Predicted model as a PDB file, atoms N, CA, C, CB and O in Angstrom, pLDDT in the B-factor column:
MODEL        1                                                                  
ATOM      1  N   MET A   1      -9.889 -24.534 -54.107  1.00 55.00           N  
ATOM      2  CA  MET A   1     -10.308 -23.161 -54.136  1.00 55.00           C  
ATOM      3  C   MET A   1     -11.245 -22.844 -52.973  1.00 55.00           C  
ATOM      4  CB  MET A   1     -10.974 -22.853 -55.454  1.00 55.00           C  
ATOM      5  O   MET A   1     -11.080 -21.821 -52.307  1.00 55.00           O  
ATOM      6  N   ILE A   2     -12.211 -23.698 -52.728  1.00 62.00           N  
ATOM      7  CA  ILE A   2     -13.161 -23.448 -51.662  1.00 62.00           C  
ATOM      8  C   ILE A   2     -12.487 -23.583 -50.312  1.00 62.00           C  
ATOM      9  CB  ILE A   2     -14.346 -24.400 -51.762  1.00 62.00           C  
ATOM     10  O   ILE A   2     -12.787 -22.812 -49.401  1.00 62.00           O  
ATOM     11  N   LYS A   3     -11.586 -24.536 -50.158  1.00 61.00           N  
ATOM     12  CA  LYS A   3     -10.867 -24.688 -48.887  1.00 61.00           C  
ATOM     13  C   LYS A   3     -10.037 -23.459 -48.566  1.00 61.00           C  
ATOM     14  CB  LYS A   3      -9.970 -25.919 -48.927  1.00 61.00           C  
ATOM     15  O   LYS A   3      -9.977 -23.024 -47.416  1.00 61.00           O  
ATOM     16  N   GLN A   4      -9.408 -22.911 -49.565  1.00 61.00           N  
ATOM     17  CA  GLN A   4      -8.568 -21.727 -49.369  1.00 61.00           C  
ATOM     18  C   GLN A   4      -9.408 -20.539 -48.938  1.00 61.00           C  
ATOM     19  CB  GLN A   4      -7.798 -21.390 -50.652  1.00 61.00           C  
ATOM     20  O   GLN A   4      -8.996 -19.787 -48.054  1.00 61.00           O  
ATOM     21  N   GLU A   5     -10.581 -20.351 -49.542  1.00 58.00           N  
ATOM     22  CA  GLU A   5     -11.470 -19.268 -49.156  1.00 58.00           C  
ATOM     23  C   GLU A   5     -11.971 -19.455 -47.742  1.00 58.00           C  
ATOM     24  CB  GLU A   5     -12.638 -19.171 -50.115  1.00 58.00           C  
ATOM     25  O   GLU A   5     -12.093 -18.480 -47.001  1.00 58.00           O  
ATOM     26  N   ALA A   6     -12.260 -20.668 -47.352  1.00 57.00           N  
ATOM     27  CA  ALA A   6     -12.732 -20.944 -45.972  1.00 57.00           C  
ATOM     28  C   ALA A   6     -11.617 -20.644 -44.985  1.00 57.00           C  
ATOM     29  CB  ALA A   6     -13.203 -22.429 -45.819  1.00 57.00           C  
ATOM     30  O   ALA A   6     -11.882 -20.141 -43.893  1.00 57.00           O  
ATOM     31  N   LYS A   7     -10.379 -20.942 -45.347  1.00 60.00           N  
ATOM     32  CA  LYS A   7      -9.258 -20.656 -44.447  1.00 60.00           C  
ATOM     33  C   LYS A   7      -9.070 -19.147 -44.263  1.00 60.00           C  
ATOM     34  CB  LYS A   7      -7.961 -21.287 -44.990  1.00 60.00           C  
ATOM     35  O   LYS A   7      -8.809 -18.682 -43.154  1.00 60.00           O  
ATOM     36  N   THR A   8      -9.202 -18.398 -45.334  1.00 61.00           N  
ATOM     37  CA  THR A   8      -9.008 -16.963 -45.218  1.00 61.00           C  
ATOM     38  C   THR A   8     -10.112 -16.296 -44.430  1.00 61.00           C  
ATOM     39  CB  THR A   8      -8.915 -16.345 -46.577  1.00 61.00           C  
ATOM     40  O   THR A   8      -9.880 -15.277 -43.779  1.00 61.00           O  
ATOM     41  N   GLN A   9     -11.322 -16.858 -44.478  1.00 68.00           N  
ATOM     42  CA  GLN A   9     -12.412 -16.329 -43.689  1.00 68.00           C  
ATOM     43  C   GLN A   9     -12.328 -16.743 -42.216  1.00 68.00           C  
ATOM     44  CB  GLN A   9     -13.721 -16.777 -44.273  1.00 68.00           C  
ATOM     45  O   GLN A   9     -12.769 -16.006 -41.335  1.00 68.00           O  
ATOM     46  N   ALA A  10     -11.769 -17.909 -41.959  1.00 68.00           N  
ATOM     47  CA  ALA A  10     -11.667 -18.385 -40.593  1.00 68.00           C  
ATOM     48  C   ALA A  10     -10.512 -17.731 -39.856  1.00 68.00           C  
ATOM     49  CB  ALA A  10     -11.507 -19.885 -40.575  1.00 68.00           C  
ATOM     50  O   ALA A  10     -10.546 -17.647 -38.628  1.00 68.00           O  
ATOM     51  N   ALA A  11      -9.519 -17.278 -40.542  1.00 74.00           N  
ATOM     52  CA  ALA A  11      -8.331 -16.675 -39.904  1.00 74.00           C  
ATOM     53  C   ALA A  11      -8.680 -15.425 -39.091  1.00 74.00           C  
ATOM     54  CB  ALA A  11      -7.289 -16.317 -40.969  1.00 74.00           C  
ATOM     55  O   ALA A  11      -8.227 -15.324 -37.950  1.00 74.00           O  
ATOM     56  N   PRO A  12      -9.448 -14.478 -39.604  1.00 76.00           N  
ATOM     57  CA  PRO A  12      -9.787 -13.324 -38.758  1.00 76.00           C  
ATOM     58  C   PRO A  12     -10.628 -13.714 -37.541  1.00 76.00           C  
ATOM     59  CB  PRO A  12     -10.535 -12.285 -39.578  1.00 76.00           C  
ATOM     60  O   PRO A  12     -10.504 -13.111 -36.475  1.00 76.00           O  
ATOM     61  N   ARG A  13     -11.481 -14.723 -37.708  1.00 77.00           N  
ATOM     62  CA  ARG A  13     -12.272 -15.192 -36.592  1.00 77.00           C  
ATOM     63  C   ARG A  13     -11.378 -15.777 -35.508  1.00 77.00           C  
ATOM     64  CB  ARG A  13     -13.288 -16.224 -37.059  1.00 77.00           C  
ATOM     65  O   ARG A  13     -11.600 -15.544 -34.320  1.00 77.00           O  
ATOM     66  N   ARG A  14     -10.381 -16.526 -35.913  1.00 78.00           N  
ATOM     67  CA  ARG A  14      -9.459 -17.102 -34.916  1.00 78.00           C  
ATOM     68  C   ARG A  14      -8.691 -16.026 -34.169  1.00 78.00           C  
ATOM     69  CB  ARG A  14      -8.474 -18.054 -35.588  1.00 78.00           C  
ATOM     70  O   ARG A  14      -8.475 -16.125 -32.962  1.00 78.00           O  
ATOM     71  N   ARG A  15      -8.280 -14.991 -34.905  1.00 82.00           N  
ATOM     72  CA  ARG A  15      -7.585 -13.902 -34.247  1.00 82.00           C  
ATOM     73  C   ARG A  15      -8.457 -13.147 -33.273  1.00 82.00           C  
ATOM     74  CB  ARG A  15      -7.047 -12.963 -35.258  1.00 82.00           C  
ATOM     75  O   ARG A  15      -7.984 -12.674 -32.239  1.00 82.00           O  
ATOM     76  N   LEU A  16      -9.747 -13.031 -33.606  1.00 86.00           N  
ATOM     77  CA  LEU A  16     -10.682 -12.308 -32.772  1.00 86.00           C  
ATOM     78  C   LEU A  16     -10.956 -13.046 -31.468  1.00 86.00           C  
ATOM     79  CB  LEU A  16     -11.972 -12.076 -33.520  1.00 86.00           C  
ATOM     80  O   LEU A  16     -11.138 -12.426 -30.420  1.00 86.00           O  
ATOM     81  N   PHE A  17     -10.983 -14.358 -31.540  1.00 84.00           N  
ATOM     82  CA  PHE A  17     -11.311 -15.168 -30.354  1.00 84.00           C  
ATOM     83  C   PHE A  17     -10.116 -15.824 -29.757  1.00 84.00           C  
ATOM     84  CB  PHE A  17     -12.314 -16.214 -30.693  1.00 84.00           C  
ATOM     85  O   PHE A  17     -10.183 -16.994 -29.380  1.00 84.00           O  
ATOM     86  N   ARG A  18      -8.999 -15.106 -29.650  1.00 90.00           N  
ATOM     87  CA  ARG A  18      -7.823 -15.607 -28.940  1.00 90.00           C  
ATOM     88  C   ARG A  18      -7.914 -15.236 -27.465  1.00 90.00           C  
ATOM     89  CB  ARG A  18      -6.521 -15.044 -29.562  1.00 90.00           C  
ATOM     90  O   ARG A  18      -8.483 -14.203 -27.110  1.00 90.00           O  
ATOM     91  N   ARG A  19      -7.368 -16.059 -26.635  1.00 93.00           N  
ATOM     92  CA  ARG A  19      -7.501 -15.896 -25.191  1.00 93.00           C  
ATOM     93  C   ARG A  19      -6.745 -14.660 -24.653  1.00 93.00           C  
ATOM     94  CB  ARG A  19      -6.997 -17.148 -24.493  1.00 93.00           C  
ATOM     95  O   ARG A  19      -7.279 -13.934 -23.815  1.00 93.00           O  
ATOM     96  N   GLY A  20      -5.559 -14.429 -25.109  1.00 93.00           N  
ATOM     97  CA  GLY A  20      -4.699 -13.383 -24.505  1.00 93.00           C  
ATOM     98  C   GLY A  20      -5.286 -12.010 -24.422  1.00 93.00           C  
ATOM     99  O   GLY A  20      -5.346 -11.447 -23.328  1.00 93.00           O  
ATOM    100  N   PRO A  21      -5.733 -11.423 -25.539  1.00 94.00           N  
ATOM    101  CA  PRO A  21      -6.287 -10.057 -25.497  1.00 94.00           C  
ATOM    102  C   PRO A  21      -7.555  -9.982 -24.650  1.00 94.00           C  
ATOM    103  CB  PRO A  21      -6.589  -9.564 -26.916  1.00 94.00           C  
ATOM    104  O   PRO A  21      -7.757  -8.999 -23.936  1.00 94.00           O  
ATOM    105  N   TRP A  22      -8.418 -11.008 -24.717  1.00 95.00           N  
ATOM    106  CA  TRP A  22      -9.657 -10.978 -23.975  1.00 95.00           C  
ATOM    107  C   TRP A  22      -9.408 -11.136 -22.469  1.00 95.00           C  
ATOM    108  CB  TRP A  22     -10.589 -12.072 -24.478  1.00 95.00           C  
ATOM    109  O   TRP A  22     -10.152 -10.574 -21.666  1.00 95.00           O  
ATOM    110  N   GLU A  23      -8.395 -11.878 -22.082  1.00 96.00           N  
ATOM    111  CA  GLU A  23      -8.032 -11.967 -20.665  1.00 96.00           C  
ATOM    112  C   GLU A  23      -7.596 -10.599 -20.147  1.00 96.00           C  
ATOM    113  CB  GLU A  23      -6.904 -13.007 -20.452  1.00 96.00           C  
ATOM    114  O   GLU A  23      -7.926 -10.213 -19.026  1.00 96.00           O  
ATOM    115  N   ASN A  24      -6.846  -9.869 -20.985  1.00 97.00           N  
ATOM    116  CA  ASN A  24      -6.432  -8.526 -20.583  1.00 97.00           C  
ATOM    117  C   ASN A  24      -7.623  -7.597 -20.401  1.00 97.00           C  
ATOM    118  CB  ASN A  24      -5.479  -7.942 -21.609  1.00 97.00           C  
ATOM    119  O   ASN A  24      -7.664  -6.799 -19.464  1.00 97.00           O  
ATOM    120  N   VAL A  25      -8.589  -7.708 -21.306  1.00 97.00           N  
ATOM    121  CA  VAL A  25      -9.809  -6.855 -21.193  1.00 97.00           C  
ATOM    122  C   VAL A  25     -10.580  -7.222 -19.917  1.00 97.00           C  
ATOM    123  CB  VAL A  25     -10.743  -7.027 -22.462  1.00 97.00           C  
ATOM    124  O   VAL A  25     -11.023  -6.333 -19.191  1.00 97.00           O  
ATOM    125  N   ALA A  26     -10.742  -8.513 -19.640  1.00 98.00           N  
ATOM    126  CA  ALA A  26     -11.451  -8.925 -18.441  1.00 98.00           C  
ATOM    127  C   ALA A  26     -10.729  -8.483 -17.181  1.00 98.00           C  
ATOM    128  CB  ALA A  26     -11.631 -10.423 -18.433  1.00 98.00           C  
ATOM    129  O   ALA A  26     -11.366  -8.071 -16.212  1.00 98.00           O  
ATOM    130  N   THR A  27      -9.408  -8.565 -17.187  1.00 98.00           N  
ATOM    131  CA  THR A  27      -8.635  -8.102 -16.015  1.00 98.00           C  
ATOM    132  C   THR A  27      -8.763  -6.604 -15.847  1.00 98.00           C  
ATOM    133  CB  THR A  27      -7.149  -8.486 -16.148  1.00 98.00           C  
ATOM    134  O   THR A  27      -8.833  -6.124 -14.716  1.00 98.00           O  
ATOM    135  N   ALA A  28      -8.797  -5.848 -16.930  1.00 98.00           N  
ATOM    136  CA  ALA A  28      -8.977  -4.412 -16.836  1.00 98.00           C  
ATOM    137  C   ALA A  28     -10.351  -4.066 -16.278  1.00 98.00           C  
ATOM    138  CB  ALA A  28      -8.784  -3.768 -18.198  1.00 98.00           C  
ATOM    139  O   ALA A  28     -10.483  -3.127 -15.493  1.00 98.00           O  
ATOM    140  N   ILE A  29     -11.386  -4.824 -16.682  1.00 98.00           N  
ATOM    141  CA  ILE A  29     -12.718  -4.556 -16.149  1.00 98.00           C  
ATOM    142  C   ILE A  29     -12.781  -4.869 -14.655  1.00 98.00           C  
ATOM    143  CB  ILE A  29     -13.771  -5.375 -16.908  1.00 98.00           C  
ATOM    144  O   ILE A  29     -13.410  -4.124 -13.902  1.00 98.00           O  
ATOM    145  N   ILE A  30     -12.157  -5.931 -14.220  1.00 98.00           N  
ATOM    146  CA  ILE A  30     -12.070  -6.255 -12.789  1.00 98.00           C  
ATOM    147  C   ILE A  30     -11.366  -5.144 -12.021  1.00 98.00           C  
ATOM    148  CB  ILE A  30     -11.329  -7.588 -12.581  1.00 98.00           C  
ATOM    149  O   ILE A  30     -11.824  -4.710 -10.964  1.00 98.00           O  
ATOM    150  N   THR A  31     -10.236  -4.688 -12.577  1.00 98.00           N  
ATOM    151  CA  THR A  31      -9.476  -3.613 -11.932  1.00 98.00           C  
ATOM    152  C   THR A  31     -10.308  -2.346 -11.842  1.00 98.00           C  
ATOM    153  CB  THR A  31      -8.175  -3.335 -12.696  1.00 98.00           C  
ATOM    154  O   THR A  31     -10.316  -1.672 -10.812  1.00 98.00           O  
ATOM    155  N   LEU A  32     -11.007  -2.023 -12.923  1.00 98.00           N  
ATOM    156  CA  LEU A  32     -11.894  -0.842 -12.904  1.00 98.00           C  
ATOM    157  C   LEU A  32     -12.946  -0.962 -11.819  1.00 98.00           C  
ATOM    158  CB  LEU A  32     -12.576  -0.657 -14.266  1.00 98.00           C  
ATOM    159  O   LEU A  32     -13.250   0.015 -11.135  1.00 98.00           O  
ATOM    160  N   GLY A  33     -13.508  -2.162 -11.655  1.00 98.00           N  
ATOM    161  CA  GLY A  33     -14.504  -2.370 -10.620  1.00 98.00           C  
ATOM    162  C   GLY A  33     -13.926  -2.192  -9.219  1.00 98.00           C  
ATOM    163  O   GLY A  33     -14.594  -1.640  -8.345  1.00 98.00           O  
ATOM    164  N   VAL A  34     -12.699  -2.649  -8.990  1.00 98.00           N  
ATOM    165  CA  VAL A  34     -12.072  -2.472  -7.678  1.00 98.00           C  
ATOM    166  C   VAL A  34     -11.778  -0.995  -7.425  1.00 98.00           C  
ATOM    167  CB  VAL A  34     -10.772  -3.303  -7.578  1.00 98.00           C  
ATOM    168  O   VAL A  34     -11.971  -0.509  -6.310  1.00 98.00           O  
ATOM    169  N   VAL A  35     -11.321  -0.290  -8.431  1.00 98.00           N  
ATOM    170  CA  VAL A  35     -11.075   1.174  -8.291  1.00 98.00           C  
ATOM    171  C   VAL A  35     -12.390   1.872  -7.975  1.00 98.00           C  
ATOM    172  CB  VAL A  35     -10.436   1.780  -9.604  1.00 98.00           C  
ATOM    173  O   VAL A  35     -12.437   2.749  -7.112  1.00 98.00           O  
ATOM    174  N   MET A  36     -13.447   1.493  -8.662  1.00 98.00           N  
ATOM    175  CA  MET A  36     -14.767   2.072  -8.405  1.00 98.00           C  
ATOM    176  C   MET A  36     -15.216   1.787  -6.972  1.00 98.00           C  
ATOM    177  CB  MET A  36     -15.799   1.520  -9.403  1.00 98.00           C  
ATOM    178  O   MET A  36     -15.850   2.631  -6.338  1.00 98.00           O  
ATOM    179  N   LEU A  37     -14.893   0.621  -6.474  1.00 97.00           N  
ATOM    180  CA  LEU A  37     -15.274   0.251  -5.126  1.00 97.00           C  
ATOM    181  C   LEU A  37     -14.520   1.041  -4.072  1.00 97.00           C  
ATOM    182  CB  LEU A  37     -15.050  -1.213  -4.917  1.00 97.00           C  
ATOM    183  O   LEU A  37     -15.080   1.352  -3.021  1.00 97.00           O  
ATOM    184  N   CYS A  38     -13.272   1.369  -4.327  1.00 97.00           N  
ATOM    185  CA  CYS A  38     -12.410   2.014  -3.346  1.00 97.00           C  
ATOM    186  C   CYS A  38     -12.454   3.544  -3.371  1.00 97.00           C  
ATOM    187  CB  CYS A  38     -11.012   1.566  -3.560  1.00 97.00           C  
ATOM    188  O   CYS A  38     -11.974   4.181  -2.434  1.00 97.00           O  
ATOM    189  N   GLN A  39     -13.014   4.141  -4.412  1.00 96.00           N  
ATOM    190  CA  GLN A  39     -12.977   5.580  -4.516  1.00 96.00           C  
ATOM    191  C   GLN A  39     -14.030   6.204  -3.597  1.00 96.00           C  
ATOM    192  CB  GLN A  39     -13.194   6.016  -5.969  1.00 96.00           C  
ATOM    193  O   GLN A  39     -15.127   5.659  -3.470  1.00 96.00           O  
ATOM    194  N   PRO A  40     -13.724   7.329  -2.957  1.00 95.00           N  
ATOM    195  CA  PRO A  40     -14.664   7.932  -1.986  1.00 95.00           C  
ATOM    196  C   PRO A  40     -15.476   9.096  -2.558  1.00 95.00           C  
ATOM    197  CB  PRO A  40     -13.900   8.417  -0.772  1.00 95.00           C  
ATOM    198  O   PRO A  40     -16.114   9.800  -1.775  1.00 95.00           O  
ATOM    199  N   PHE A  41     -15.494   9.343  -3.863  1.00 96.00           N  
ATOM    200  CA  PHE A  41     -16.052  10.586  -4.391  1.00 96.00           C  
ATOM    201  C   PHE A  41     -17.491  10.461  -4.883  1.00 96.00           C  
ATOM    202  CB  PHE A  41     -15.196  11.077  -5.507  1.00 96.00           C  
ATOM    203  O   PHE A  41     -18.334  11.286  -4.531  1.00 96.00           O  
ATOM    204  N   LEU A  42     -17.781   9.454  -5.683  1.00 97.00           N  
ATOM    205  CA  LEU A  42     -19.088   9.329  -6.282  1.00 97.00           C  
ATOM    206  C   LEU A  42     -19.804   8.058  -5.859  1.00 97.00           C  
ATOM    207  CB  LEU A  42     -18.969   9.372  -7.765  1.00 97.00           C  
ATOM    208  O   LEU A  42     -19.284   6.952  -6.008  1.00 97.00           O  
ATOM    209  N   LEU A  43     -20.988   8.233  -5.338  1.00 97.00           N  
ATOM    210  CA  LEU A  43     -21.750   7.091  -4.874  1.00 97.00           C  
ATOM    211  C   LEU A  43     -22.227   6.229  -6.042  1.00 97.00           C  
ATOM    212  CB  LEU A  43     -22.934   7.555  -4.043  1.00 97.00           C  
ATOM    213  O   LEU A  43     -22.402   5.022  -5.879  1.00 97.00           O  
ATOM    214  N   VAL A  44     -22.439   6.819  -7.204  1.00 97.00           N  
ATOM    215  CA  VAL A  44     -22.873   6.078  -8.388  1.00 97.00           C  
ATOM    216  C   VAL A  44     -21.794   5.045  -8.796  1.00 97.00           C  
ATOM    217  CB  VAL A  44     -23.165   7.063  -9.567  1.00 97.00           C  
ATOM    218  O   VAL A  44     -22.116   3.901  -9.118  1.00 97.00           O  
ATOM    219  N   LEU A  45     -20.529   5.461  -8.777  1.00 97.00           N  
ATOM    220  CA  LEU A  45     -19.462   4.516  -9.093  1.00 97.00           C  
ATOM    221  C   LEU A  45     -19.401   3.392  -8.100  1.00 97.00           C  
ATOM    222  CB  LEU A  45     -18.136   5.215  -9.144  1.00 97.00           C  
ATOM    223  O   LEU A  45     -19.200   2.238  -8.478  1.00 97.00           O  
ATOM    224  N   TYR A  46     -19.573   3.709  -6.825  1.00 97.00           N  
ATOM    225  CA  TYR A  46     -19.567   2.690  -5.781  1.00 97.00           C  
ATOM    226  C   TYR A  46     -20.742   1.724  -5.952  1.00 97.00           C  
ATOM    227  CB  TYR A  46     -19.617   3.348  -4.394  1.00 97.00           C  
ATOM    228  O   TYR A  46     -20.606   0.526  -5.703  1.00 97.00           O  
ATOM    229  N   THR A  47     -21.888   2.246  -6.375  1.00 97.00           N  
ATOM    230  CA  THR A  47     -23.068   1.438  -6.537  1.00 97.00           C  
ATOM    231  C   THR A  47     -22.887   0.399  -7.636  1.00 97.00           C  
ATOM    232  CB  THR A  47     -24.257   2.313  -6.835  1.00 97.00           C  
ATOM    233  O   THR A  47     -23.335  -0.738  -7.488  1.00 97.00           O  
ATOM    234  N   TYR A  48     -22.243   0.769  -8.728  1.00 98.00           N  
ATOM    235  CA  TYR A  48     -22.073  -0.172  -9.837  1.00 98.00           C  
ATOM    236  C   TYR A  48     -20.757  -0.951  -9.787  1.00 98.00           C  
ATOM    237  CB  TYR A  48     -22.157   0.569 -11.139  1.00 98.00           C  
ATOM    238  O   TYR A  48     -20.461  -1.709 -10.711  1.00 98.00           O  
ATOM    239  N   SER A  49     -19.978  -0.783  -8.748  1.00 98.00           N  
ATOM    240  CA  SER A  49     -18.688  -1.452  -8.698  1.00 98.00           C  
ATOM    241  C   SER A  49     -18.808  -2.972  -8.618  1.00 98.00           C  
ATOM    242  CB  SER A  49     -17.903  -0.946  -7.525  1.00 98.00           C  
ATOM    243  O   SER A  49     -18.061  -3.693  -9.279  1.00 98.00           O  
ATOM    244  N   PHE A  50     -19.750  -3.458  -7.804  1.00 98.00           N  
ATOM    245  CA  PHE A  50     -19.908  -4.905  -7.685  1.00 98.00           C  
ATOM    246  C   PHE A  50     -20.335  -5.520  -9.006  1.00 98.00           C  
ATOM    247  CB  PHE A  50     -20.924  -5.243  -6.600  1.00 98.00           C  
ATOM    248  O   PHE A  50     -19.825  -6.568  -9.401  1.00 98.00           O  
ATOM    249  N   VAL A  51     -21.275  -4.866  -9.694  1.00 98.00           N  
ATOM    250  CA  VAL A  51     -21.721  -5.366 -10.980  1.00 98.00           C  
ATOM    251  C   VAL A  51     -20.565  -5.398 -11.998  1.00 98.00           C  
ATOM    252  CB  VAL A  51     -22.873  -4.501 -11.506  1.00 98.00           C  
ATOM    253  O   VAL A  51     -20.455  -6.325 -12.801  1.00 98.00           O  
ATOM    254  N   THR A  52     -19.719  -4.377 -11.946  1.00 98.00           N  
ATOM    255  CA  THR A  52     -18.551  -4.316 -12.849  1.00 98.00           C  
ATOM    256  C   THR A  52     -17.582  -5.431 -12.577  1.00 98.00           C  
ATOM    257  CB  THR A  52     -17.833  -2.984 -12.716  1.00 98.00           C  
ATOM    258  O   THR A  52     -17.080  -6.071 -13.501  1.00 98.00           O  
ATOM    259  N   ILE A  53     -17.314  -5.668 -11.298  1.00 98.00           N  
ATOM    260  CA  ILE A  53     -16.410  -6.750 -10.901  1.00 98.00           C  
ATOM    261  C   ILE A  53     -17.012  -8.115 -11.326  1.00 98.00           C  
ATOM    262  CB  ILE A  53     -16.154  -6.711  -9.346  1.00 98.00           C  
ATOM    263  O   ILE A  53     -16.307  -8.989 -11.831  1.00 98.00           O  
ATOM    264  N   LEU A  54     -18.296  -8.264 -11.111  1.00 98.00           N  
ATOM    265  CA  LEU A  54     -18.959  -9.522 -11.460  1.00 98.00           C  
ATOM    266  C   LEU A  54     -18.907  -9.787 -12.981  1.00 98.00           C  
ATOM    267  CB  LEU A  54     -20.425  -9.495 -10.977  1.00 98.00           C  
ATOM    268  O   LEU A  54     -18.662 -10.913 -13.416  1.00 98.00           O  
ATOM    269  N   ILE A  55     -19.139  -8.736 -13.772  1.00 98.00           N  
ATOM    270  CA  ILE A  55     -19.072  -8.905 -15.233  1.00 98.00           C  
ATOM    271  C   ILE A  55     -17.643  -9.297 -15.633  1.00 98.00           C  
ATOM    272  CB  ILE A  55     -19.513  -7.589 -15.972  1.00 98.00           C  
ATOM    273  O   ILE A  55     -17.450 -10.156 -16.494  1.00 98.00           O  
ATOM    274  N   GLY A  56     -16.644  -8.664 -15.005  1.00 98.00           N  
ATOM    275  CA  GLY A  56     -15.257  -9.009 -15.319  1.00 98.00           C  
ATOM    276  C   GLY A  56     -14.899 -10.445 -14.949  1.00 98.00           C  
ATOM    277  O   GLY A  56     -14.181 -11.120 -15.687  1.00 98.00           O  
ATOM    278  N   VAL A  57     -15.399 -10.906 -13.812  1.00 98.00           N  
ATOM    279  CA  VAL A  57     -15.073 -12.277 -13.392  1.00 98.00           C  
ATOM    280  C   VAL A  57     -15.766 -13.294 -14.312  1.00 98.00           C  
ATOM    281  CB  VAL A  57     -15.497 -12.511 -11.910  1.00 98.00           C  
ATOM    282  O   VAL A  57     -15.167 -14.296 -14.703  1.00 98.00           O  
ATOM    283  N   VAL A  58     -17.026 -13.026 -14.649  1.00 98.00           N  
ATOM    284  CA  VAL A  58     -17.732 -13.963 -15.557  1.00 98.00           C  
ATOM    285  C   VAL A  58     -17.055 -13.948 -16.924  1.00 98.00           C  
ATOM    286  CB  VAL A  58     -19.252 -13.583 -15.697  1.00 98.00           C  
ATOM    287  O   VAL A  58     -16.880 -14.998 -17.541  1.00 98.00           O  
ATOM    288  N   MET A  59     -16.678 -12.778 -17.392  1.00 98.00           N  
ATOM    289  CA  MET A  59     -15.980 -12.687 -18.674  1.00 98.00           C  
ATOM    290  C   MET A  59     -14.654 -13.435 -18.643  1.00 98.00           C  
ATOM    291  CB  MET A  59     -15.743 -11.227 -19.044  1.00 98.00           C  
ATOM    292  O   MET A  59     -14.314 -14.136 -19.596  1.00 98.00           O  
ATOM    293  N   PHE A  60     -13.902 -13.290 -17.549  1.00 98.00           N  
ATOM    294  CA  PHE A  60     -12.615 -13.979 -17.414  1.00 98.00           C  
ATOM    295  C   PHE A  60     -12.828 -15.495 -17.407  1.00 98.00           C  
ATOM    296  CB  PHE A  60     -11.885 -13.529 -16.119  1.00 98.00           C  
ATOM    297  O   PHE A  60     -12.060 -16.240 -18.015  1.00 98.00           O  
ATOM    298  N   THR A  61     -13.872 -15.939 -16.717  1.00 98.00           N  
ATOM    299  CA  THR A  61     -14.158 -17.376 -16.648  1.00 98.00           C  
ATOM    300  C   THR A  61     -14.498 -17.959 -18.029  1.00 98.00           C  
ATOM    301  CB  THR A  61     -15.316 -17.634 -15.675  1.00 98.00           C  
ATOM    302  O   THR A  61     -14.072 -19.063 -18.368  1.00 98.00           O  
ATOM    303  N   ILE A  62     -15.262 -17.208 -18.807  1.00 97.00           N  
ATOM    304  CA  ILE A  62     -15.624 -17.668 -20.142  1.00 97.00           C  
ATOM    305  C   ILE A  62     -14.400 -17.607 -21.078  1.00 97.00           C  
ATOM    306  CB  ILE A  62     -16.791 -16.812 -20.710  1.00 97.00           C  
ATOM    307  O   ILE A  62     -14.178 -18.515 -21.879  1.00 97.00           O  
ATOM    308  N   VAL A  63     -13.621 -16.534 -20.966  1.00 96.00           N  
ATOM    309  CA  VAL A  63     -12.491 -16.330 -21.868  1.00 96.00           C  
ATOM    310  C   VAL A  63     -11.419 -17.384 -21.675  1.00 96.00           C  
ATOM    311  CB  VAL A  63     -11.897 -14.953 -21.662  1.00 96.00           C  
ATOM    312  O   VAL A  63     -10.731 -17.735 -22.634  1.00 96.00           O  
ATOM    313  N   THR A  64     -11.256 -17.896 -20.476  1.00 96.00           N  
ATOM    314  CA  THR A  64     -10.217 -18.897 -20.244  1.00 96.00           C  
ATOM    315  C   THR A  64     -10.491 -20.188 -20.989  1.00 96.00           C  
ATOM    316  CB  THR A  64     -10.088 -19.182 -18.770  1.00 96.00           C  
ATOM    317  O   THR A  64      -9.611 -21.042 -21.096  1.00 96.00           O  
ATOM    318  N   LYS A  65     -11.709 -20.340 -21.506  1.00 95.00           N  
ATOM    319  CA  LYS A  65     -12.048 -21.545 -22.292  1.00 95.00           C  
ATOM    320  C   LYS A  65     -11.677 -21.392 -23.761  1.00 95.00           C  
ATOM    321  CB  LYS A  65     -13.544 -21.851 -22.175  1.00 95.00           C  
ATOM    322  O   LYS A  65     -11.713 -22.376 -24.499  1.00 95.00           O  
ATOM    323  N   LEU A  66     -11.325 -20.202 -24.206  1.00 91.00           N  
ATOM    324  CA  LEU A  66     -10.962 -19.954 -25.598  1.00 91.00           C  
ATOM    325  C   LEU A  66      -9.567 -20.502 -25.907  1.00 91.00           C  
ATOM    326  CB  LEU A  66     -11.022 -18.452 -25.904  1.00 91.00           C  
ATOM    327  O   LEU A  66      -8.747 -20.652 -25.001  1.00 91.00           O  
ATOM    328  N   PRO A  67      -9.298 -20.796 -27.161  1.00 89.00           N  
ATOM    329  CA  PRO A  67      -7.968 -21.295 -27.523  1.00 89.00           C  
ATOM    330  C   PRO A  67      -6.913 -20.218 -27.445  1.00 89.00           C  
ATOM    331  CB  PRO A  67      -7.987 -21.877 -28.913  1.00 89.00           C  
ATOM    332  O   PRO A  67      -7.223 -19.027 -27.494  1.00 89.00           O  
ATOM    333  N   ASP A  68      -5.669 -20.634 -27.323  1.00 85.00           N  
ATOM    334  CA  ASP A  68      -4.545 -19.654 -27.261  1.00 85.00           C  
ATOM    335  C   ASP A  68      -4.381 -19.052 -28.589  1.00 85.00           C  
ATOM    336  CB  ASP A  68      -3.216 -20.299 -26.809  1.00 85.00           C  
ATOM    337  O   ASP A  68      -3.506 -18.208 -28.780  1.00 85.00           O  
TER     338      ASP A  68                                                      
ENDMDL                                                                          
END                                                                             
């Protein structure tokens, strides 16, 4: 009984920490940072573009360690 309850609680956690969806999110953040870097309209977006790219790269590096 206890083992079965532990399995049902662990299953949503496993789904939450799968590599595939988080890699897509990290790639989207990196892409957003590059778009922010290349746009000529707002200086604020250009200012935070490097930080956005850096967050995406760090996130991607961490996410690649998660299980499939």
